[in-house]
C-alpha positions in Angstrom: 23.9 63.4 -49.2 21.3 63.5 -52.0 18.0 65.1 -51.1 16.0 61.8 -51.7 18.3 60.0 -49.2 17.8 62.7 -46.6 14.0 62.4 -47.0 14.1 58.6 -46.7 16.2 58.9 -43.6 13.9 61.4 -42.0 10.8 59.2 -42.7 12.6 56.0 -41.6 13.7 57.5 -38.3 10.2 58.8 -37.5 8.7 55.4 -38.3 11.1 53.6 -36.1 10.4 56.0 -33.2 6.7 55.3 -33.5 7.1 51.5 -33.8 8.9 50.6 -30.5 7.1 49.9 -27.3 8.4 53.1 -25.7 7.3 55.0 -28.7 3.8 53.5 -28.7 3.3 54.3 -25.0 4.5 57.9 -25.6 2.1 58.4 -28.6 -0.8 57.2 -26.4 -0.5 60.4 -24.3 1.5 62.8 -26.4 1.9 64.1 -29.9 5.7 64.9 -30.4 6.3 67.2 -33.3 9.8 67.1 -34.9 10.8 69.6 -37.6 14.3 69.4 -39.1 14.9 73.0 -40.3 18.3 72.1 -41.8 21.1 69.7 -42.3 24.8 70.2 -41.8 27.8 68.2 -43.0 30.3 67.0 -40.4 33.0 65.1 -42.3 31.3 62.1 -43.8 28.4 62.4 -41.2 25.2 64.3 -41.5 23.8 66.5 -38.6 20.1 67.3 -38.6 19.1 70.3 -36.5 15.7 69.4 -35.0 13.1 71.7 -33.4 11.3 69.4 -30.9 7.9 70.2 -29.5 5.9 67.7 -27.3 2.2 68.3 -27.1 -0.5 66.4 -25.2 -3.4 65.0 -27.2 -5.3 68.3 -26.7 -2.3 70.1 -28.4 -1.1 71.8 -25.2 2.7 71.9 -24.7 4.0 69.3 -22.2 7.6 70.8 -22.2 9.2 73.9 -23.7 10.3 73.7 -27.4 13.9 72.6 -27.6 16.5 72.3 -30.3 18.7 69.2 -30.6 21.1 68.0 -33.1 21.1 64.4 -34.4 24.4 63.2 -35.9 24.2 60.3 -38.3 27.0 58.1 -39.4 26.3 56.0 -42.5 27.4 52.7 -43.9 26.3 52.8 -47.5 22.6 53.9 -47.5 22.1 52.7 -43.9 22.4 54.6 -40.7 25.2 52.9 -38.7 25.2 55.3 -35.7 23.0 58.1 -34.4 24.0 60.4 -31.5 21.9 63.3 -30.2 23.5 66.5 -29.0 22.1 69.6 -27.3 25.0 71.7 -28.5 25.6 72.4 -32.3 29.3 72.9 -32.0 29.7 69.5 -30.3 27.5 67.8 -32.8 29.5 69.1 -35.8 33.0 68.6 -34.2 35.2 66.1 -36.0 
């Protein structure tokens, strides 16, 4: 996947998370930090490893930092399917 498309996907996903009613309620009390340190290919899919950290509004951790793997399936330039895994091997399995 071209780097520009990866950047647009990351920005789009973050924006959608913030725009839903659940996302708005979450952002009223927390400041989730999501950092994708890398991307992996999985056939035609893309897997983003994500370091997640959820802080309260005073920047204190609400839960321990965790790593999850978001697997994206595309149809053209659009995300057709997104699945979150806690295990890298399962996320990248065909």
